[in-house]
Every structure is written in C-alpha cells, then in structure tokens.
C-alpha positions in Angstrom: 8.3 27.9 -35.9 11.8 28.8 -35.1 14.2 27.7 -37.8 11.4 25.1 -39.2 10.8 23.5 -35.7 7.4 24.1 -34.5 7.3 26.0 -31.0 4.1 26.8 -29.0 3.4 30.8 -28.6 4.5 30.4 -24.9 8.1 29.2 -25.8 8.6 31.3 -28.7 10.7 34.3 -27.0 12.8 31.8 -25.4 13.1 29.8 -29.0 14.0 32.9 -30.5 16.4 34.1 -27.6 18.3 30.9 -28.0 19.0 31.2 -31.7 20.2 34.5 -31.6 22.2 34.2 -28.5 25.8 35.6 -28.9 25.1 37.3 -32.1 25.4 40.9 -33.0 23.0 42.5 -34.5 20.3 39.7 -34.8 17.8 39.9 -36.7 14.3 38.2 -37.0 12.0 37.6 -39.9 8.6 37.2 -38.8 6.3 35.1 -41.1 2.8 35.0 -40.2 0.1 32.7 -41.5 -2.4 33.7 -43.4 -5.0 32.4 -41.0 -3.2 34.0 -38.0 -5.3 36.9 -36.6 -4.1 40.1 -36.1 -3.8 40.0 -32.4 -1.6 36.5 -32.6 0.6 38.4 -34.9 1.1 41.6 -32.6 1.2 39.3 -29.7 4.2 37.3 -31.6 6.0 40.7 -32.6 6.0 42.0 -29.0 7.3 38.8 -27.4 10.1 39.0 -29.7 11.0 43.1 -29.5 10.6 42.3 -25.7 13.9 40.4 -25.8 17.1 42.1 -24.7 18.6 43.8 -27.5 15.9 43.5 -29.4 16.7 42.4 -32.4 15.3 43.8 -35.4 12.4 42.2 -36.9 11.2 42.2 -40.5 7.4 41.3 -41.8 8.4 40.0 -45.1 5.3 41.2 -47.8 2.8 38.7 -48.7 2.5 38.1 -52.2 -0.3 37.0 -54.5 -2.6 39.5 -52.8 -4.0 42.6 -54.1 -0.5 44.2 -54.4 1.2 41.2 -55.6 
C-alpha cells in the first residue's frame, strides 16, 4: 500500500516515486506485514532505495513482540 492505496509490488517504485515527486528530504516509512517473507521485505526496501535521491527509509519497530 502507498498512502492507504493497494499497490502491486511491480508498481511499488513508481507509486512511491509519484508520491515523493518534488519533495525535498523525502522519507518513506516501510511497514511490513507480519506475513511477509524476509525476501519480500528486502525486495520492497531495494525497490524504494533504488529511486533517485534516494529517499530515507524507516522500518518501524513492531510492538507486541518479545521486546515490546
């Protein structure tokens, strides 16, 4: 999802790029589903990190786990 809208992985980079277009010091919060595989998380991170700039990317800490 990008800003609450479902986006297939193939369109992730374009959707994020469109939302961040023209913004200085752009940042992305990458929220990963607990059901997502590690490979999917890394692929999403890589797609966003490859954008021009690149934007800063944050991965919020999950709550309710062993440490939360």
